[in-house]
C-alpha angles and dihedrals in degrees: 000000000000111000131155108225101153135036132191107172127163107202124183109272092015112161102174145339131224119200109207130183092276109355131059112210122204120196113217114198091326087283109077135040125214105201116193115198102212126197091249116123127202134193131172087013094297129106112238115236096243132054125234114234114241092002092118092050091049093050095045095048095045091049091048092051093050094045088054093046094051103041089104088065098050139346116267136195100245120117103158147339103226091172132028089248098040138074122187118201149144118304110240132178102251122225113238094238135075117220108223118187124189132191098175133042104245144112117023091352090057092046089054093044092050088054091056103270112149099168123057120184090338093310117122114230119212120246122249099032121149132211114290094011118142119251115237085252133352114284128212114224109177126199132200112253110240124195088208134014126007127350109230129224113246135174129239089246093052092048092055098038092050091050093239090131128005119247090245095052092043091054089054092048091048092050092048091047094056094044094046090049092051090052091047091051091050092051092045091050091056088059097046096261138116116222097220102180140337144171132237130197124204136193139180132241126172090351094305128114113235132188106239139182122019128339133202095351124142088253093057100029144045123222130191125195107251093214108088095006096123094043093050091046091052091050094043091240124149115267123244103246144176110211142092089274090092088063091051090049091050090052092048090051087053091051098254126128096141092263124145113288095014120127124215109246119237114274105214124202088247093055092045090053091048089054089048089053091052092052091050089048090055092048092053093042097048097040099035087225133112113254112242112205108227117255123239091037095151091086107026095172093054092048093050093046091052096045096046094043090052091050094049091047092053097041 
C-alpha cells in the first residue's frame, strides 16, 4: 500500500505551504502555486486515517483534463502538470465561497429536503420531489469556504450584502459556473454518465476572475451512470454512482458522521484498495482512457520533488 499522506517539500523560491484536507499548496515567489494532490481522503470534514493509493493521481489527472477542455469558457490557473500528482499554476486570490451547482436532488440536499427544507441557499425547492429526481433546471447553492470545520450554506444575496464577493464578480462566477457545468454534463453524457452536481472555486489575479483548484473530480463532483437512471428512479432504488458519496454512506452505515461521541471506524487495507478501485473506475469511465499507474511509485515524495524542481528550474 503506497499512499502519499504527508508532504514536506522545500522548493526553490518557496514562500509558504498550506496543508489542506486533501491538497498541499506550495507558494513559489508569490506568483506560482505548486498544488500536490495527496492520497488523503476526507468526508464529513474530517481526514480519514488511511490514504487511498493512486487517488491523488486520479484527481490531479482528471482535473487537468477538464481544465484543458474548458479553458475556452473561462481562464483557469493551470500552467503545467510536471508530475502525475502535481499541477503548477498561477497564484490567484481565492474568493471565500465555493460555487456548488446541482442538477438532481440527492446527497446532503436530499437529506435536508427529507427533513422538510424547501429553501436551500435562497433557492426555492419544488414540493413533491423524490430522491434522485432532476430539478427543473440546475440550481446554484453556494457555501462559505472554511479553513477548518464545516463550510456553511449561504445565499447569493447574503454573499453580496456581506461584501464577501462583489455583485460584479459574483455575476461572472455564476455565469462561468453554469457554462462549466453544461460542458461537464456534455462530456459526461458522451461516456454514459450523468454529472449530478459539482463545485467550482474561483480567484482573482490582475483584475480577472480565474477558475482555480480542481474541477469535475470524484472529490468535487457526483456522477450517476446514465444507463438505468430512469428505471431506478421510478422504482425508488439507489442509483449506481461514481463519487465520494459511497465513502460517506459507508461511514454512515458504521455510525460515523463526525458528530460528538462518534468514533471513526477502522479503515482496513482491503477497504482502502476498494476505494482506490472506485476512483480508477471513475477516471476510466469519465475520460474514456485506461488509467496508467505512475511509475516509480515506491518513493512518491522523491519522484515529486525531482519532477517539480526540474520544472521550476526550466521555467
